KEVOMAR-530405 format. One record per residue: residue in one letter; x, y, z of N, C-alpha, C in turn. Coordinates in steps of 0.2 Angstrom, whole numbers, padded with zeros to 4 digits, always signed. Example, Ala and Ser with C-alpha at 12.3 -4.5 7.8 and 13.67 -1.06 7.14 Angstrom:
REM residues 2
A+0066-0028+0039+0062-0022+0039+0066-0016+0039 S+0064-0011+0035+0068-0005+0036+0064+0000+0039 
This chain:
REM residues 152
X+0370+0254+0287+0374+0258+0291+0372+0260+0297 X+0367+0264+0295+0362+0270+0296+0359+0266+0307 X+0361+0267+0311+0359+0266+0315+0363+0261+0321 X+0370+0261+0316+0373+0256+0320+0379+0255+0324 X+0380+0254+0327+0384+0255+0336+0391+0256+0331 X+0395+0258+0336+0403+0262+0334+0408+0252+0333 X+0407+0250+0335+0411+0241+0334+0409+0241+0327 X+0402+0241+0328+0398+0239+0321+0400+0243+0314 X+0402+0248+0314+0406+0252+0310+0412+0250+0308 X+0415+0250+0314+0425+0249+0315+0426+0244+0311 X+0419+0236+0313+0423+0232+0308+0418+0230+0300 X+0413+0235+0300+0414+0233+0290+0419+0242+0289 X+0420+0244+0294+0427+0247+0290+0431+0244+0289 X+0434+0237+0293+0438+0233+0295+0438+0226+0289 X+0433+0227+0285+0430+0224+0279+0435+0224+0274 X+0437+0216+0269+0442+0221+0265+0436+0222+0259 X+0440+0227+0255+0435+0234+0251+0437+0226+0244 X+0431+0223+0242+0430+0219+0234+0426+0224+0228 X+0424+0227+0228+0422+0234+0224+0424+0230+0214 X+0433+0234+0213+0435+0234+0208+0435+0224+0209 X+0436+0220+0212+0437+0212+0211+0433+0205+0209 X+0426+0210+0210+0421+0205+0210+0418+0203+0203 X+0418+0197+0200+0416+0194+0196+0410+0198+0192 X+0412+0199+0185+0405+0202+0182+0400+0202+0183 X+0394+0201+0183+0386+0198+0185+0386+0193+0178 X+0383+0188+0177+0380+0184+0172+0376+0188+0166 X+0368+0186+0171+0363+0190+0167+0360+0199+0166 X+0357+0202+0161+0355+0209+0163+0353+0210+0168 X+0348+0206+0171+0345+0205+0178+0350+0207+0184 X+0354+0203+0183+0361+0202+0189+0363+0207+0190 X+0365+0209+0184+0370+0217+0183+0364+0223+0185 X+0359+0224+0181+0355+0227+0185+0355+0226+0192 X+0353+0223+0197+0352+0218+0205+0360+0223+0208 X+0366+0221+0202+0370+0221+0205+0371+0229+0207 X+0372+0234+0200+0370+0240+0199+0367+0245+0207 X+0362+0243+0206+0357+0247+0211+0359+0245+0218 X+0362+0237+0220+0363+0238+0227+0370+0242+0227 X+0374+0243+0224+0381+0247+0223+0381+0253+0227 X+0375+0256+0222+0375+0261+0222+0370+0262+0228 X+0366+0259+0231+0360+0258+0239+0367+0259+0243 X+0371+0253+0243+0378+0255+0245+0382+0261+0249 X+0384+0262+0243+0385+0269+0241+0382+0275+0247 X+0377+0276+0240+0373+0281+0247+0373+0279+0252 X+0369+0273+0258+0373+0273+0265+0378+0274+0266 X+0385+0274+0263+0389+0273+0266+0393+0285+0268 X+0388+0288+0261+0386+0295+0260+0382+0294+0267 X+0378+0296+0268+0373+0296+0272+0378+0295+0282 X+0381+0288+0283+0387+0288+0286+0391+0291+0288 X+0394+0295+0281+0402+0297+0284+0400+0304+0284 X+0393+0306+0282+0391+0314+0285+0388+0314+0293 X+0387+0309+0296+0385+0308+0303+0391+0310+0304 X+0397+0303+0304+0398+0304+0307+0406+0311+0309 X+0404+0312+0301+0409+0319+0301+0404+0326+0305 X+0401+0322+0307+0395+0331+0310+0396+0329+0319 X+0399+0321+0321+0399+0317+0325+0405+0320+0326 X+0411+0322+0324+0419+0323+0323+0417+0330+0324 X+0415+0333+0320+0417+0340+0324+0412+0342+0328 X+0408+0341+0332+0405+0342+0340+0410+0341+0344 X+0415+0334+0342+0420+0332+0349+0427+0338+0346 X+0427+0340+0341+0433+0348+0339+0430+0354+0344 X+0422+0355+0344+0419+0359+0346+0419+0357+0355 X+0421+0352+0359+0421+0351+0365+0427+0352+0367 X+0430+0352+0362+0438+0351+0367+0441+0358+0366 X+0437+0363+0360+0440+0367+0361+0438+0371+0365 X+0434+0369+0368+0430+0374+0374+0433+0372+0380 X+0436+0366+0380+0442+0363+0387+0442+0363+0387 X+0448+0365+0382+0456+0366+0383+0458+0370+0387 X+0459+0375+0387+0460+0382+0391+0458+0380+0401 X+0455+0377+0402+0449+0375+0407+0456+0373+0416 X+0456+0374+0418+0459+0369+0424+0458+0363+0424 X+0462+0359+0423+0463+0353+0424+0458+0349+0427 X+0459+0352+0434+0454+0351+0442+0446+0353+0439 X+0445+0357+0435+0438+0358+0435+0433+0353+0434 X+0429+0354+0437+0422+0347+0434+0421+0346+0429 X+0419+0342+0425+0417+0341+0419+0414+0334+0419 X+0406+0335+0415+0403+0330+0418+0402+0329+0408 X+0404+0321+0409+0402+0316+0401+0399+0313+0400 X+0393+0312+0396+0388+0308+0393+0392+0302+0389 X+0392+0295+0396+0393+0288+0390+0389+0283+0391 X+0386+0283+0387+0381+0276+0385+0373+0279+0388 X+0372+0285+0391+0368+0288+0390+0368+0288+0397 X+0371+0288+0401+0374+0292+0408+0380+0299+0407 X+0377+0302+0413+0380+0306+0414+0385+0306+0416 X+0389+0306+0418+0394+0304+0422+0402+0312+0425 X+0404+0311+0429+0406+0318+0433+0413+0319+0433 X+0419+0321+0430+0424+0316+0428+0427+0326+0430 X+0434+0323+0428+0437+0334+0430+0439+0335+0421 X+0441+0337+0421+0444+0339+0415+0450+0338+0411 X+0454+0335+0415+0459+0331+0414+0458+0323+0412 X+0454+0321+0412+0453+0315+0413+0449+0314+0409 X+0446+0320+0407+0439+0319+0400+0444+0321+0393 X+0446+0328+0394+0451+0331+0386+0454+0321+0382 X+0460+0319+0385+0463+0313+0384+0457+0310+0379 X+0451+0307+0382+0446+0303+0378+0442+0304+0376 X+0440+0313+0374+0436+0316+0369+0441+0316+0364 X+0448+0317+0365+0455+0317+0359+0454+0310+0355 X+0453+0305+0359+0456+0298+0357+0450+0294+0354 X+0443+0298+0355+0437+0296+0350+0435+0299+0346 X+0441+0306+0346+0440+0311+0337+0445+0307+0332 X+0450+0305+0335+0453+0305+0332+0451+0293+0330 X+0448+0291+0335+0445+0286+0329+0440+0287+0326 X+0433+0293+0327+0429+0293+0322+0435+0297+0314 X+0441+0299+0316+0445+0299+0309+0446+0297+0303 X+0449+0289+0309+0449+0285+0305+0446+0280+0303 X+0438+0279+0305+0433+0275+0301+0431+0279+0295 X+0432+0282+0296+0428+0289+0291+0434+0290+0285 X+0440+0288+0287+0444+0288+0281+0442+0281+0278 X+0441+0274+0284+0440+0270+0280+0432+0271+0276 X+0428+0272+0276+0422+0269+0274+0423+0278+0270 X+0425+0282+0269+0427+0285+0262+0430+0278+0258 X+0435+0276+0259+0438+0272+0255+0434+0265+0250 X+0427+0263+0254+0425+0259+0257+0419+0263+0250 X+0417+0270+0251+0414+0274+0245+0415+0274+0240 X+0423+0275+0239+0426+0276+0234+0427+0271+0229 X+0425+0264+0232+0427+0257+0229+0421+0256+0226 X+0415+0259+0231+0408+0257+0227+0408+0259+0220 X+0408+0266+0223+0407+0272+0218+0411+0271+0211 X+0419+0269+0211+0422+0267+0204+0419+0261+0204 X+0416+0253+0205+0412+0248+0204+0403+0249+0199 X+0400+0257+0203+0397+0259+0199+0400+0262+0194 X+0402+0265+0193+0406+0271+0187+0408+0265+0182 X+0411+0258+0183+0414+0252+0178+0407+0249+0173 X+0403+0247+0180+0398+0242+0178+0391+0248+0171 X+0394+0255+0175+0390+0258+0169+0392+0260+0164 X+0396+0259+0161+0403+0260+0158+0403+0254+0151 X+0405+0250+0157+0404+0241+0153+0397+0239+0149 X+0390+0242+0152+0386+0239+0152+0382+0245+0149 X+0386+0249+0148+0380+0255+0147+0373+0257+0149 X+0375+0257+0156+0368+0256+0162+0367+0266+0162 X+0359+0265+0159+0356+0272+0159+0354+0275+0166 X+0354+0276+0171+0349+0281+0177+0342+0285+0176 X+0337+0282+0176+0332+0288+0174+0333+0293+0178 X+0333+0300+0175+0333+0306+0178+0341+0309+0178 X+0343+0305+0173+0352+0308+0175+0354+0306+0166 X+0357+0314+0166+0360+0313+0160+0364+0307+0158 X+0363+0307+0148+0369+0299+0150+0375+0303+0148 X+0379+0297+0151+0386+0299+0152+0391+0300+0143 X+0388+0297+0142+0392+0296+0137+0388+0298+0129 X+0385+0303+0132+0380+0306+0126+0382+0315+0122 X+0388+0314+0127+0392+0322+0126+0398+0319+0121 X+0400+0314+0123+0407+0309+0122+0405+0308+0112 X+0403+0305+0111+0399+0304+0104+0393+0302+0104 X+0389+0306+0098+0382+0306+0100+0377+0299+0095 X+0381+0294+0098+0379+0286+0091+0370+0286+0095 X+0367+0287+0089+0360+0288+0091+0358+0277+0092 X+0364+0272+0087+0361+0267+0086+0367+0262+0093 X+0369+0266+0099+0369+0262+0104+0365+0255+0110 X+0365+0252+0113+0359+0250+0115+0365+0249+0120 X+0360+0249+0126+0363+0248+0135+0357+0248+0139 X+0358+0245+0147+0353+0245+0149+0351+0250+0154 X+0345+0250+0153+0340+0257+0159+0339+0254+0165 X+0343+0255+0170+0341+0251+0178+0335+0257+0181 
């Protein structure tokens, strides 16, 4: 998702979330590959959500700065890399609409991220996957040293 356009982000957000319904992978290698792909996807979603949250915060700053200005006052807006002269009354509704659109996309991406994280946790528990550098999630629960799992 890094570098994706707004329409690509929206299309990705509209895609059905299949994180919990995927068939379980057949072999150990498939399990590891699926696990690593899900972790990478979740990480990309975290990054994209943060990027969009920052963009939404910028929209809020702009709205706060121009909401009390005279509606007929000149205002400049950057559209597709082109600076366009408008009035405050034309720009304010457009910026509000963009902010609301960003909020909707962020919400959908958060749901996708949560689905992927849930699937990762499911695979981690089912196949006893341990990740290098992370504490063993079952170490605190029961100290069985005889249990084996997959090291990803």
